[in-house]
N, C-alpha and C positions, 0 to 999 in steps of 0.2 A: 366508458367512464369507470366501470368497476376495475378494469385492468390498470388504468392510470392510478387509481387510488391504491391498488395493491402494490404496484411497482414503486410508487413514491414513498409509501410508508406514512403518509399524512392522512389525517381524518378526511372524510368525504367533504365536509364543509370547507376545509382549508383548500382543497383542490378546486372546489366550485368557485371560491373567492378568487383564486389565482386565475382561473379560466375567464371569469367575468372581467377581471382587470387586464386581460390579455397578457398575463405573465406566463413565463415558461415554467412548467411543473417539472422539477428535477426528479430523476429516478434515484431512489435510495440505494447506496452502494451495497453490494452483496457482502456476505461474511467472507467469502473467498477473496474478494477485492480488498477488503479491509486487512485481511491477513497478509496478502501480498504487499500492500503498502507498508505494513509494519516490518515485514522481512527485509524489504528494500531499504527502509530507514535504518534498521539495525546494521545492515551491511554497509551502508554509506558511512555511518558513525564509526564502525570498526575500521574501515579502510582509512578514514580521516585520522584516527588515532595512530594507526600504523605509520602513515605518512608524516604526522607530526613528530612521532618518536624517531623515525628515521632521519628527519631533518635535524633534529636536536642532537642526536647521538652519532649519526653516520652509520647506524647499525639497524638491521631489521631482524626482529626475533622470529625464528622459524615457527615457534608455537603460535604466534599471532597470525602468521601467514596461513598456517594449517587451519586455524579457526575461520579465517576469511574464506578459504576455499570451501570449507564445509557450509558456510552461510550461502555462498554462491550456488552450491549444489542444491541447497534447500529451496532457494528462490527459483532455480531452473525447474526443479521437480514440481513445484507449485504451479508454475506457469504451464507446464505440460499437462497438468491435471485440469486446467481451466479450458482447454480446447474443447 
């Protein structure tokens, strides 16, 4: 029980109510997981902007591509640290 409370991040009473109602108690995402989601979201936005610009102008800015590569490397490094 203590472990479930700790992992969920919810108060003990909330976990007990959930268990009584036969509901699944979800684990609170770790800080590392949240950081990874933010990195991936930023990467997806960056690539989307590059694609939109390339479609509109027929040109891809090398600086934008370099920034995307750096973001991909950050995501990859963060993933490697989570192992």
